[in-house]
C-alpha positions in Angstrom: 61.7 19.5 -1.2 63.4 17.5 -3.4 61.0 14.0 -2.9 58.8 15.4 -5.4 60.6 15.8 -8.5 62.2 12.8 -7.6 59.2 10.9 -7.6 57.7 12.2 -10.8 61.2 11.5 -12.9 60.7 8.0 -11.5 57.3 7.9 -12.7 57.9 9.1 -16.3 60.3 6.3 -16.5 57.7 3.7 -15.8 56.4 2.1 -18.8 53.1 0.5 -18.8 52.2 -2.4 -21.2 49.5 -2.0 -23.4 47.7 -5.4 -22.4 48.3 -4.7 -19.2 46.5 -1.5 -18.7 43.6 -2.9 -21.2 43.0 -5.3 -18.5 43.3 -3.0 -16.2 40.3 -0.8 -18.3 38.5 -4.1 -18.4 38.3 -4.6 -14.5 37.5 -1.1 -14.2 34.6 -1.4 -16.7 33.2 -4.4 -15.2 33.7 -3.0 -11.6 31.3 -0.3 -12.6 28.7 -2.8 -14.1 28.9 -4.6 -10.5 28.6 -1.7 -8.4 25.3 -0.2 -11.1 23.7 -3.7 -11.8 23.3 -4.3 -7.4 21.7 -0.7 -7.3 24.5 1.5 -5.9 23.9 3.6 -8.3 20.3 4.6 -9.4 18.2 6.9 -10.8 14.7 6.7 -12.5 13.5 3.6 -14.6 13.5 3.6 -18.2 11.2 1.4 -18.6 7.3 1.8 -17.9 5.3 -1.0 -16.5 2.0 -1.9 -18.3 0.4 -3.9 -15.8 -2.7 -3.5 -13.8 -1.8 -6.5 -11.6 -1.9 -7.0 -7.8 0.8 -7.8 -5.8 -0.1 -9.2 -2.4 -3.2 -6.9 -2.7 -1.5 -3.8 -3.5 -2.6 -2.4 -7.2 0.1 -1.2 -9.6 -1.0 1.6 -11.9 -0.5 1.5 -15.7 2.8 3.4 -16.6 2.9 4.2 -13.2 6.8 4.7 -13.1 7.5 7.1 -10.0 8.5 4.6 -7.0 10.8 2.3 -9.4 14.4 2.9 -9.7 17.0 1.7 -12.6 20.7 1.1 -12.3 22.4 4.6 -13.7 24.8 2.2 -16.3 21.4 1.5 -18.4 20.5 5.1 -18.8 23.9 5.6 -20.2 23.1 3.2 -23.2 19.3 4.1 -23.3 20.1 5.4 -26.9 21.4 2.1 -27.9 18.5 0.1 -26.5 16.1 2.4 -28.1 17.7 1.9 -31.5 17.6 -1.8 -31.0 14.1 -2.0 -29.6 13.2 -0.2 -32.8 14.5 -2.9 -35.2 12.5 -5.6 -33.1 9.5 -7.4 -33.8 6.4 -5.6 -31.9 5.3 -9.4 -31.0 8.9 -9.8 -28.8 8.2 -6.7 -27.5 4.9 -7.5 -26.5 6.2 -10.9 -24.9 8.6 -9.0 -22.8 6.1 -6.9 -21.6 4.3 -9.7 -20.9 6.8 -12.1 -19.5 7.9 -8.9 -16.6 3.9 -8.6 -16.1 3.6 -12.7 -15.4 6.8 -12.7 -13.1 5.8 -9.5 -11.0 8.8 -7.2 -12.0 8.5 -3.7 -11.9 10.1 -3.0 -15.4 9.9 -2.5 -18.8 10.8 -3.7 -22.3 13.5 -0.9 -22.6 14.8 -2.1 -19.4 15.3 -5.4 -21.2 17.0 -4.0 -24.3 19.3 -1.9 -22.3 20.5 -5.1 -20.6 20.7 -6.5 -23.9 23.3 -4.1 -24.9 25.0 -4.2 -21.9 25.9 -7.7 -21.7 27.1 -8.0 -25.2 29.3 -4.7 -25.1 30.5 -6.1 -21.6 31.3 -10.1 -23.6 32.9 -8.1 -26.2 35.3 -6.4 -24.0 36.3 -9.3 -22.4 36.5 -12.1 -25.7 39.1 -8.7 -26.8 41.4 -8.8 -23.3 41.4 -13.0 -23.8 41.7 -12.9 -27.7 44.4 -10.4 -26.8 46.1 -12.8 -24.3 45.7 -15.3 -26.8 47.3 -13.6 -29.5 50.1 -13.1 -27.3 51.3 -16.6 -27.9 51.3 -15.8 -32.3 47.7 -16.0 -33.3 45.5 -13.9 -34.3 42.5 -16.0 -34.6 41.4 -15.8 -31.1 41.5 -11.3 -31.5 38.3 -12.0 -33.7 36.6 -15.5 -32.3 36.5 -14.5 -29.1 34.6 -11.2 -28.7 32.0 -12.3 -31.4 31.3 -14.8 -29.5 30.9 -14.0 -25.7 29.5 -11.0 -27.3 26.7 -12.6 -29.3 26.7 -14.9 -25.7 26.1 -11.4 -24.0 23.6 -10.4 -25.8 20.8 -13.2 -25.2 21.9 -13.7 -22.1 19.1 -12.2 -20.7 16.6 -13.7 -23.2 17.7 -17.0 -21.5 17.9 -15.6 -18.1 14.1 -14.8 -18.7 12.7 -17.8 -20.3 14.5 -20.0 -17.1 12.6 -17.5 -15.0 9.1 -18.5 -16.6 9.9 -21.9 -16.7 10.6 -21.3 -13.1 7.3 -19.7 -12.1 5.3 -22.5 -14.1 7.4 -24.9 -11.8 6.3 -23.2 -8.6 2.3 -22.9 -10.2 2.7 -26.5 -10.3 3.8 -27.1 -7.2 1.4 -24.7 -5.2 -1.5 -25.9 -7.1 -2.9 -28.7 -5.4 -2.4 -26.7 -1.7 -4.6 -23.9 -3.6 -7.6 -26.0 -4.8 -7.8 -27.6 -1.5 -7.4 -24.6 0.6 -10.5 -23.1 -2.0 -12.7 -26.3 -1.7 -12.7 -25.9 1.8 -13.4 -22.5 2.0 -16.2 -22.6 -0.6 -17.6 -25.7 1.0 -17.3 -23.4 4.4 -18.9 -19.7 3.3 -21.2 -21.8 0.7 -20.2 -19.7 -1.9 -17.6 -19.8 -4.6 -16.8 -16.0 -4.6 -16.9 -16.0 -0.8 -14.6 -19.1 -0.5 -12.2 -17.3 -3.1 -12.2 -14.3 -1.3 -11.0 -16.3 1.7 -8.6 -18.5 0.1 -6.9 -15.5 -1.0 -6.2 -13.7 2.0 -3.2 -15.7 2.8 0.0 -14.0 3.4 3.4 -14.0 1.2 1.3 -16.1 -1.1 3.1 -17.5 -4.2 2.1 -16.9 -7.7 -0.9 -18.8 -7.9 -2.9 -17.1 -4.7 -1.2 -13.6 -6.5 -3.7 -14.9 -9.7 -7.0 -15.7 -7.4 -6.1 -12.8 -5.9 -6.6 -10.8 -9.6 -9.9 -13.1 -10.6 -11.1 -11.7 -7.1 -10.5 -8.1 -8.1 -12.0 -8.5 -11.7 -14.6 -9.6 -10.7 -15.8 -7.2 -7.9 -15.5 -4.4 -11.4 -17.1 -6.9 -14.1 -19.0 -8.9 -12.1 -18.8 -11.8 -14.1 -16.6 -15.0 -13.0 -16.3 -16.5 -16.1 -14.2 -14.1 -17.7 -12.3 -13.3 -14.4 -11.4 -17.0 -14.8 -10.5 -17.1 -18.7 -7.9 -14.0 -18.4 -6.7 -15.9 -15.4 -6.5 -19.0 -17.6 -4.5 -16.7 -20.4 -2.5 -15.4 -18.4 
């Protein structure tokens, strides 16, 4: 019966360094960010899709968010993300929406700006931790410099990542172009019709970005019966 009081007495004499406590809290926050990012904690998405594109034969309805999920942590920073969006130019928000549309991602600009807020706050916390460690040597400059630099890097990291994904998309399109054009020419000659040849080309399973763009052209043509306008929209994308 005396074990519990003795244990409480010993714990009361244990001293915890503020630096160690801060590092432990940052480690817990980092673990939460990681767990949430891989989707173990998830609820409905805060973004809205603006795309009507087709992904391998399945049409995505405009504004359809019923089948999409987003990490819970994103929802915690929704107010900050919305405030950031209000201070961002409409052209940049349109660019984000268009980029997600081109990459066939079920996300909206709200997800993008929530991610920027999370990365900036995470960078600030990591910078503050490293700054506190460096400040133990006697200089206070790292405490001011590290959080500022790492928070700025975290803020711009999603933008750089999205630009990199768009660059890889262009590279994949160029890689697919010779094969797709060769297949399209063979199908057009075999079917003796551009439209029928196009329909035969887009039946390739697991096609890449170019096949999906041609599939969108075929669907646009079925609606408008104007092949030139459908191809012009593809060129714009």
